[in-house]
N, C-alpha and C positions, 0 to 999 in steps of 0.2 A: 857493609853496604850503607849503614846509617851514616858513617863518617864520610862516605863519598857524597851522599845527599847534602850533608852539611857543607862540604867543600864546594859543591856546585852552587848552593844557595848563597854562601859567603862570597863567592866570586861574582855572582850576579849583583849582590848588594854593593860590593866595592865598585863594580862597573857603573851602577846607577848613581852612586855618590860622586864618582868622577865626572859623569855627564852633568849632574846637577851643579857641581862646582864650576865646571867650564862654561855653563850657560846660565849664570845667575844674574845676568843683566836684565833690567826691566824692559818690557815691551808694552806697547799700547794696543789693546784689543778693543775694537769698536764693533757695535752691533750691526751698523749699516755703513755703506760708503758715506763720506762726508757730505757730498752734494745732496744725496737723498735724505740724510739726517737733518741738514739745514732746511730742506724743503718741508719736511714734516714738522720740524721743530723739536724733535726728540732723538737723541742718539746716545745710547749707553756706552760708556768708555771705561775700561779697567786698565790699571797699570799692575802687571804681574810679572814675576820672573819667567824667563824663556823656558827653563826646565819644567815649569808647571804646565806650560802649553804643550810641550813635547810629551810629558807623561800622561796628561789628560787625553791627548790625541791617540796615544797608543792604547790606553785603557778603553776609550770609546770604541776604537776599531776592534779590539778583542771582544768586547761585550756584544757588538753588532754581529761579529762572526759567530760567536757561540750561540746567540739566539737564532741566527739564520740557519745554522747547521741543525739545531734542535728542532726547528720547524720543518726542515727538509727531511729529517729522519723520522718524523712522527708517523708517517704512513707505514714505514717499515716496522716500527714498534707495535702499532695496532694490529698489523697483519701477523706478527709473531705471537701476540697475545691470543688472537683468535685461533691460530694453529695449535697453540699449546692447550687451549680449552678443548679442542676437538680430540687431541691425542689423549688427554686425561679422561674424557668421556668414553672413548673407545677402549681404553685400558680397563676402566671400571666395568664396561659391558663384557669384555673378554674374561675378566676375573669372575664375574657373576656366572657366566656360562661354564667356566671350568669348575666352579665350586658346586654346581648343581642346584643352586638356589633359583635359577631362572625357570620360567615355566617350560615344561617339557611338551606341552600341547596347547592347542588353541583354546580360547575361552569357550567357544561353542562346543568343542568336543568334551571339555570338562563338564559343562552343563548337561550334555547328553548322557555322560556316564553317571552323573548324580541322579538323574531321573530314572535310569534303567536299573 
């Protein structure tokens, strides 16, 4: 099983290297469209390889998807925690009743017996 995992990771790594080598040409990334940048007087421009843009786009998409799913499932996790706490409380109460350490009568009846 461990070797199968290494094989899958190795093939993914080889695929990523092939994509990077095929897309190593430089591209120009600008912060704003040229007309808007000229109007404002500021426009950040970077020259980076295309594979960097591709990999950063994929990583950003994965990160957004993971955070989105984590936020979407939060209500289910909190409901499960609440349900688990209730089950634990009920199990403790049942075990207390079975062991006989629970009060067998009301507090009022116990006080009346003490007095008499």
